[in-house]
C-alpha positions in Angstrom: 0.0 0.2 -0.3 1.1 3.7 -0.9 1.6 6.2 1.2 -0.9 8.5 -0.3 -3.3 5.5 0.3 -2.8 4.7 3.6 -3.2 8.5 4.1 -6.6 8.2 2.7 -7.7 5.4 4.5 -6.8 7.1 8.3 -7.7 10.4 7.7 -11.2 10.6 5.8 -12.6 14.0 5.4 -14.0 14.3 2.5 -17.4 14.7 4.0 -16.2 17.6 6.4 -16.0 21.4 5.4 -13.6 23.7 6.3 -14.7 26.4 7.8 -15.0 29.3 6.3 -12.5 31.5 8.8 -10.1 29.1 8.0 -10.1 29.5 4.2 -10.7 33.6 4.6 -7.4 32.8 7.2 -5.5 30.7 4.5 -6.0 33.2 1.5 -4.9 36.3 3.9 -1.4 34.5 4.7 -1.1 33.8 1.0 -1.9 36.5 -0.2 0.0 38.6 2.0 3.5 36.0 1.6 2.8 36.4 -2.4 2.9 40.3 -2.0 5.5 40.5 0.2 7.6 38.5 -2.3 6.8 41.1 -4.9 7.5 44.1 -3.1 11.5 42.6 -2.5 11.2 41.2 -6.1 12.0 37.6 -5.2 9.2 36.4 -7.4 8.0 37.4 -10.8 5.6 40.0 -10.9 3.1 38.6 -13.5 3.4 35.4 -11.2 2.8 36.9 -8.2 -0.5 38.7 -10.5 -1.3 35.0 -11.3 -1.4 34.0 -7.9 -3.2 37.1 -6.4 -5.9 36.8 -8.7 -6.3 33.2 -8.1 -6.5 33.9 -4.7 -8.7 36.5 -5.3 -10.6 34.4 -7.5 -10.8 31.5 -4.9 -12.2 33.8 -2.2 -15.2 34.8 -4.4 -16.2 31.1 -4.6 -15.6 30.0 -1.2 -16.3 33.2 0.5 -19.3 34.1 -1.0 
């Protein structure tokens, strides 16, 4: 049995929903990290903008 299958059997979370506050917190932290990396020029600006756009879309989908 591979590790993925073992984890799936031991941690069946598919029926549990993630609380919207946790989703909001994750999106907030990820957005801040990407914006910081962009400001410090540690990540390509175009790539950072793409990630930030994706996070905005996720927020609209899961938090509306």
